C-alpha positions as CSV (number, residue, x, y, z in Angstrom):
1,M,-141.3,-1.7,-81.7
2,A,-143.5,-4.2,-79.5
3,T,-141.5,-2.3,-76.3
4,R,-143.2,0.7,-77.5
5,T,-146.5,-0.4,-78.3
6,T,-146.7,-1.7,-74.7
7,S,-145.7,1.5,-73.6
8,D,-148.1,3.5,-75.6
9,A,-150.8,1.1,-74.5
10,S,-149.8,1.7,-71.1
11,V,-150.0,5.8,-71.0
12,V,-153.3,4.9,-72.9
13,D,-154.7,2.8,-69.8
14,V,-153.1,5.3,-67.3
15,S,-155.0,8.3,-69.0
16,H,-158.1,6.4,-69.5
17,A,-158.4,5.5,-65.7
18,M,-157.5,9.0,-64.6
19,R,-160.5,10.2,-66.9
20,V,-162.6,7.8,-65.2
21,S,-161.5,8.2,-61.6
22,Y,-162.0,12.2,-62.3
23,H,-165.5,11.7,-63.9
24,F,-166.6,9.5,-60.9
25,I,-165.2,12.0,-58.4
26,R,-166.9,14.9,-60.6
27,E,-170.3,12.8,-60.5
28,A,-170.1,11.8,-56.8
29,P,-167.8,13.9,-54.8
30,L,-167.5,11.1,-52.2
31,I,-163.9,11.6,-51.3
32,P,-164.3,15.6,-51.1
33,L,-167.5,15.0,-49.0
34,F,-165.9,12.6,-46.7
35,I,-162.9,14.9,-46.0
36,L,-165.0,17.7,-45.3
37,L,-167.3,15.8,-43.0
38,V,-164.0,14.6,-40.8
39,L,-162.5,17.7,-40.7
40,G,-165.9,19.6,-39.8
41,L,-166.7,16.8,-37.1
42,A,-162.8,17.5,-35.4
43,A,-163.8,21.1,-35.4
44,I,-167.2,20.8,-33.9
45,F,-166.3,18.0,-31.2
46,A,-162.6,19.0,-30.9
47,P,-163.0,19.2,-27.0
48,V,-164.2,15.7,-27.1
49,L,-161.9,14.0,-29.4
50,A,-158.8,15.6,-28.9
51,P,-156.7,13.8,-27.0
52,H,-154.7,16.5,-24.9
53,G,-155.1,20.5,-24.4
54,K,-154.6,22.7,-27.5
55,L,-152.5,25.0,-25.1
56,E,-150.8,22.2,-22.5
57,P,-147.6,20.3,-23.1
58,V,-148.2,16.5,-23.4
59,Q,-147.5,14.8,-20.0
60,V,-144.1,13.4,-19.6
61,T,-143.3,10.8,-17.2
62,D,-139.6,10.4,-15.5
63,E,-138.8,7.7,-17.8
64,Q,-139.6,9.4,-20.8
65,C,-137.9,12.6,-19.8
66,Q,-134.9,10.5,-18.7
67,A,-134.9,8.9,-22.3
68,K,-134.8,12.2,-23.6
69,Y,-132.4,14.6,-21.6
70,G,-130.7,11.8,-19.8
71,R,-132.2,13.2,-16.4
72,S,-135.9,14.2,-14.7
73,F,-136.9,17.7,-14.0
74,R,-139.4,18.6,-11.8
75,S,-141.3,20.0,-15.1
76,C,-140.4,18.3,-18.2
77,Y,-141.9,18.6,-21.7
78,I,-140.7,16.9,-25.0
79,D,-140.3,19.5,-28.1
80,D,-140.5,18.4,-31.4
81,D,-141.2,14.7,-30.5
82,P,-141.5,12.4,-34.1
83,P,-144.9,10.8,-34.8
84,F,-145.2,7.5,-33.5
85,F,-144.4,5.7,-36.6
86,M,-141.0,7.6,-36.9
87,K,-137.9,6.2,-35.3
88,G,-136.8,8.1,-32.2
89,S,-140.7,9.0,-30.9
90,I,-140.5,8.8,-27.1
91,L,-144.1,9.7,-26.4
92,R,-145.8,7.8,-29.3
93,T,-148.2,10.5,-30.0
94,P,-150.1,9.7,-33.3
95,L,-148.9,13.0,-35.0
96,G,-145.9,14.3,-32.5
97,T,-145.3,17.4,-30.6
98,D,-144.3,20.9,-31.6
99,Y,-141.5,22.9,-30.2
100,L,-143.7,23.4,-26.9
101,G,-144.4,20.1,-26.3
102,R,-148.1,20.4,-27.2
103,D,-149.8,17.7,-29.0
104,N,-149.9,18.2,-32.6
105,L,-153.2,16.2,-33.3
106,S,-154.9,18.0,-30.8
107,R,-153.6,21.3,-32.0
108,L,-154.9,20.4,-35.6
109,M,-158.3,19.5,-34.4
110,Y,-158.6,22.8,-32.7
111,G,-156.8,24.7,-35.7
112,A,-159.8,23.4,-37.9
113,R,-162.1,25.1,-35.8
114,I,-160.3,28.4,-36.7
115,S,-160.1,27.7,-40.1
116,L,-163.8,26.6,-40.7
117,L,-165.2,29.6,-38.7
118,V,-163.5,32.3,-40.5
119,S,-163.5,31.1,-43.9
120,L,-167.3,30.2,-43.7
121,T,-168.4,33.4,-41.6
122,G,-166.3,35.8,-43.8
123,T,-167.5,34.2,-47.4
124,L,-171.2,34.2,-45.6
125,A,-170.6,37.8,-45.0
126,A,-169.0,38.7,-48.3
127,G,-171.9,36.7,-50.0
128,A,-174.6,38.7,-48.0
129,I,-173.3,42.1,-48.9
130,G,-172.0,41.5,-52.5
131,T,-175.4,39.6,-53.4
132,L,-177.3,42.4,-52.0
133,L,-175.4,45.1,-54.0
134,G,-175.3,43.3,-57.2
135,I,-179.1,42.8,-57.0
136,L,-179.6,46.6,-56.3
137,A,-177.2,47.3,-59.7
138,G,-178.5,45.0,-61.9
139,Y,-182.5,46.0,-60.9
140,M,-182.4,49.1,-60.4
141,G,-179.9,50.6,-62.6
142,R,-178.7,54.0,-63.6
143,V,-177.1,55.7,-60.5
144,W,-177.4,52.8,-58.5
145,D,-175.8,50.4,-61.1
146,Q,-173.1,53.6,-61.7
147,V,-172.3,53.9,-58.3
148,I,-172.3,50.2,-57.2
149,M,-170.3,48.9,-60.2
150,R,-167.8,51.8,-60.3
151,I,-166.6,51.1,-56.5
152,T,-166.7,47.3,-57.4
153,D,-164.8,48.0,-60.5
154,A,-162.0,49.6,-58.3
155,W,-161.8,46.8,-55.3
156,L,-161.5,44.2,-58.2
157,T,-158.3,46.1,-59.4
158,L,-156.7,45.7,-55.7
159,P,-154.3,42.5,-55.4
160,T,-156.5,40.1,-52.7
161,L,-153.9,38.8,-50.5
162,V,-151.7,42.3,-50.8
163,F,-155.3,44.1,-50.0
164,A,-155.8,42.0,-47.2
165,I,-152.8,41.9,-45.5
166,L,-152.8,45.7,-45.8
167,L,-156.5,45.6,-44.1
168,A,-154.8,43.3,-41.3
169,S,-151.7,45.5,-40.5
170,I,-154.2,48.3,-40.1
171,R,-156.5,46.6,-37.8
172,G,-154.2,44.2,-36.3
173,P,-154.3,40.6,-35.3
174,G,-157.7,38.9,-34.2
175,L,-159.9,36.2,-35.3
176,W,-163.0,38.7,-35.8
177,N,-160.5,41.1,-37.8
178,V,-159.6,38.4,-40.1
179,I,-163.6,37.2,-41.1
180,L,-164.3,41.5,-41.3
181,I,-160.9,41.3,-43.8
182,L,-162.4,38.6,-45.9
183,A,-165.9,40.1,-46.1
184,V,-164.4,43.1,-47.4
185,V,-162.0,41.7,-49.5
186,F,-164.4,39.3,-51.4
187,W,-168.1,41.1,-51.3
188,S,-167.0,42.7,-55.1
189,R,-166.7,39.4,-56.5
190,Y,-170.3,38.3,-55.4
191,A,-171.7,41.7,-56.4
192,R,-170.4,41.6,-60.0
193,L,-171.3,37.9,-60.3
194,V,-174.8,38.8,-59.0
195,R,-175.5,41.5,-61.3
196,G,-174.6,40.0,-64.4
197,E,-177.3,37.1,-63.4
198,V,-179.9,40.1,-62.7
199,L,-179.6,42.1,-65.6
200,T,-180.9,39.0,-67.5
201,L,-183.5,38.0,-64.8
202,R,-184.9,41.2,-64.9
203,E,-185.9,40.9,-68.7
204,R,-188.1,37.5,-67.9
205,D,-191.7,37.7,-68.0
206,F,-192.3,36.6,-64.5
207,V,-190.6,39.9,-63.5
208,R,-192.3,42.1,-66.1
209,L,-195.6,40.8,-64.9
210,A,-194.8,41.4,-61.4
211,E,-194.2,45.2,-62.3
212,V,-197.4,45.3,-64.5
213,N,-199.3,44.2,-61.5
214,G,-197.9,46.9,-59.2
215,V,-195.6,44.5,-57.1
216,S,-193.2,46.6,-55.0
217,K,-189.9,46.6,-56.2
218,F,-188.6,45.1,-52.4
219,H,-190.9,42.2,-53.1
220,I,-189.4,41.3,-56.8
221,I,-186.1,41.6,-55.4
222,F,-186.5,39.1,-52.1
223,R,-189.5,37.1,-54.0
224,H,-188.3,36.8,-57.4
225,L,-184.8,37.7,-58.1
226,L,-183.0,36.4,-55.1
227,P,-184.5,32.7,-55.3
228,N,-183.1,32.8,-58.9
229,V,-179.8,33.8,-58.2
230,M,-178.9,31.5,-55.3
231,N,-177.7,28.7,-57.2
232,T,-175.0,30.7,-58.8
233,V,-174.3,32.2,-55.1
234,M,-174.2,28.4,-53.7
235,V,-171.6,27.3,-56.3
236,F,-169.3,30.7,-56.2
237,F,-169.6,30.1,-52.2
238,T,-167.8,27.0,-52.0
239,L,-164.8,28.2,-54.6
240,I,-164.1,31.2,-52.4
241,V,-164.3,29.2,-49.3
242,G,-161.0,27.9,-50.4
243,V,-159.7,31.1,-51.4
244,A,-160.5,32.2,-47.8
245,I,-158.7,29.4,-46.1
246,I,-155.6,30.2,-48.1
247,I,-156.0,34.0,-47.1
248,E,-156.4,33.6,-43.4
249,A,-153.4,30.7,-43.2
250,N,-151.0,33.5,-45.3
251,L,-152.4,36.1,-43.0
252,S,-151.5,33.7,-39.8
253,F,-148.4,33.0,-41.1
254,L,-147.3,36.2,-41.6
255,G,-148.2,37.2,-37.9
256,V,-151.4,39.5,-38.8
257,G,-154.1,36.9,-38.6
258,V,-155.1,34.7,-35.6
259,P,-153.0,35.7,-32.6
260,P,-151.1,33.0,-30.9
261,P,-151.1,31.0,-28.9
262,E,-154.4,29.8,-31.0
263,P,-153.5,27.0,-33.0
264,A,-154.4,28.4,-36.2
265,W,-152.9,26.4,-39.1
266,G,-150.9,29.0,-40.7
267,L,-149.4,30.2,-37.8
268,M,-148.1,26.8,-36.8
269,I,-146.5,26.8,-40.0
270,S,-145.1,30.0,-39.3
271,Q,-143.8,28.6,-35.8
272,E,-142.4,25.7,-36.9
273,R,-139.9,27.5,-39.9
274,E,-136.8,26.9,-38.1
275,A,-137.8,23.0,-37.1
276,L,-138.2,22.6,-40.6
277,M,-134.9,23.8,-42.0
278,E,-133.2,21.2,-39.4
279,G,-135.2,18.4,-41.0
280,K,-138.2,18.1,-38.9
281,W,-140.5,18.0,-42.0
282,W,-143.5,16.7,-40.2
283,L,-143.9,19.8,-37.7
284,A,-145.2,21.7,-41.1
285,A,-146.2,19.2,-42.8
286,W,-149.2,18.4,-41.0
287,P,-150.9,21.8,-41.1
288,G,-150.1,22.1,-44.4
289,L,-151.6,18.9,-45.4
290,C,-154.8,20.1,-43.9
291,I,-155.2,23.2,-45.8
292,M,-154.5,21.3,-49.1
293,L,-157.3,18.8,-48.5
294,L,-159.7,21.3,-47.1
295,V,-159.2,23.8,-49.8
296,L,-159.1,21.0,-52.7
297,S,-162.0,19.4,-51.1
298,A,-164.1,22.9,-51.5
299,N,-163.2,23.6,-54.8
300,M,-164.2,19.7,-56.1
301,L,-167.5,20.2,-54.1
302,G,-167.9,23.8,-56.0
303,D,-167.3,22.2,-59.4
304,W,-169.7,19.3,-58.7
305,L,-172.2,21.8,-57.7
306,R,-171.5,23.9,-60.9
307,V,-172.1,20.9,-63.0
308,R,-175.5,19.5,-61.0
309,L,-177.0,23.1,-61.1
310,D,-176.2,24.0,-65.0
311,P,-178.3,21.6,-67.0
312,Q,-176.2,22.2,-70.0
313,L,-173.0,21.2,-68.2
314,R,-174.9,18.2,-66.8
315,N,-176.1,16.8,-70.1
316,R,-172.6,16.9,-71.6
C-alpha cells in the first residue's frame, strides 16, 4: 500500500511539473523564441557561418581517403560520413556528410533559408489576399459577400496537401512556384476568419459614426477595420507558417517543390531514404529535427500571442 502511495505521489509530482513547465513556456516562450532566433540567424548568415559550401563536397586529405577506401584518388570525397560523436567518423564534421560528401550542417543552414523564405513569403501573400477579401466580404456585404464566400467555401473543401501537390504538378518544381502555391492554398482561411471579425466590427459605434459623417468606404476599411483585425491576423499567421513549412517539405520530398541541388529540408530527407534503410539514421534525422523544431516553435509562439492578445484568455 505504501508503494502505491509513493507511486501515485510521483505521478502527481510529474504532472504538476509538466503543468508548471507548460505554463512557464506559455507565459514566456523563451525556448521557442530562442529556437526561432537561432534558425533565423543561421538562415540569414549561412554564407558566413557555414563551415563548407552547400554544393561542394568536403575537402578530403590523402590520409582520410586511404582510411575510407584503402587508396588515394585524384578526386575523393567521403559519402555518408557519421557525425563527429559517432564511431567511424573520418572527417570529424559536426553532423557528418551526405551521399555526395557534402557537409550536412552547412546544407541545413542553407536549407533554413529556403524553408523560412518560402513559408514566410507564401503565408504573407496568402494573408494579404485573404485579409483584403475577408474585409470586403464582411463590410460590403450583399453581392461581394456572396461571391467571395462561395469561392472561399469551395476552396476550403479541397484537401490542403492534395491541392498543393496538384498545383505543384501543374506548375512544376521551383522555389517561387512553391510560394505561389502556398498563397493560393491558404488565402481562403484568412478570408473566412477576417470576414467573421469584420461582421462584428461593422456594427461598432466608431464605424457607424464614420459612416454617418460621410467617411469613404476606402477610408473606413483601411483606417478603422484593418487595424482592428491585425491582432487576429498576426496570431493566425504564426499558426499557418507551421503548416506552410510542412507543405513545402512535403512538396520537396515528393520532387515537385524546391528542385535539386538546392538543400531544401524535405528534399534532403527524400535523397537519403535508401541510406535510412541501411541504418544511417542521422542523414534524414537532421532535416527532420529542424522541421519539427521550427514548426513547434512557430505554433507555441502563436499560442502565446493568442493568449496575450485576448483579454479573456490572459485573465484565466
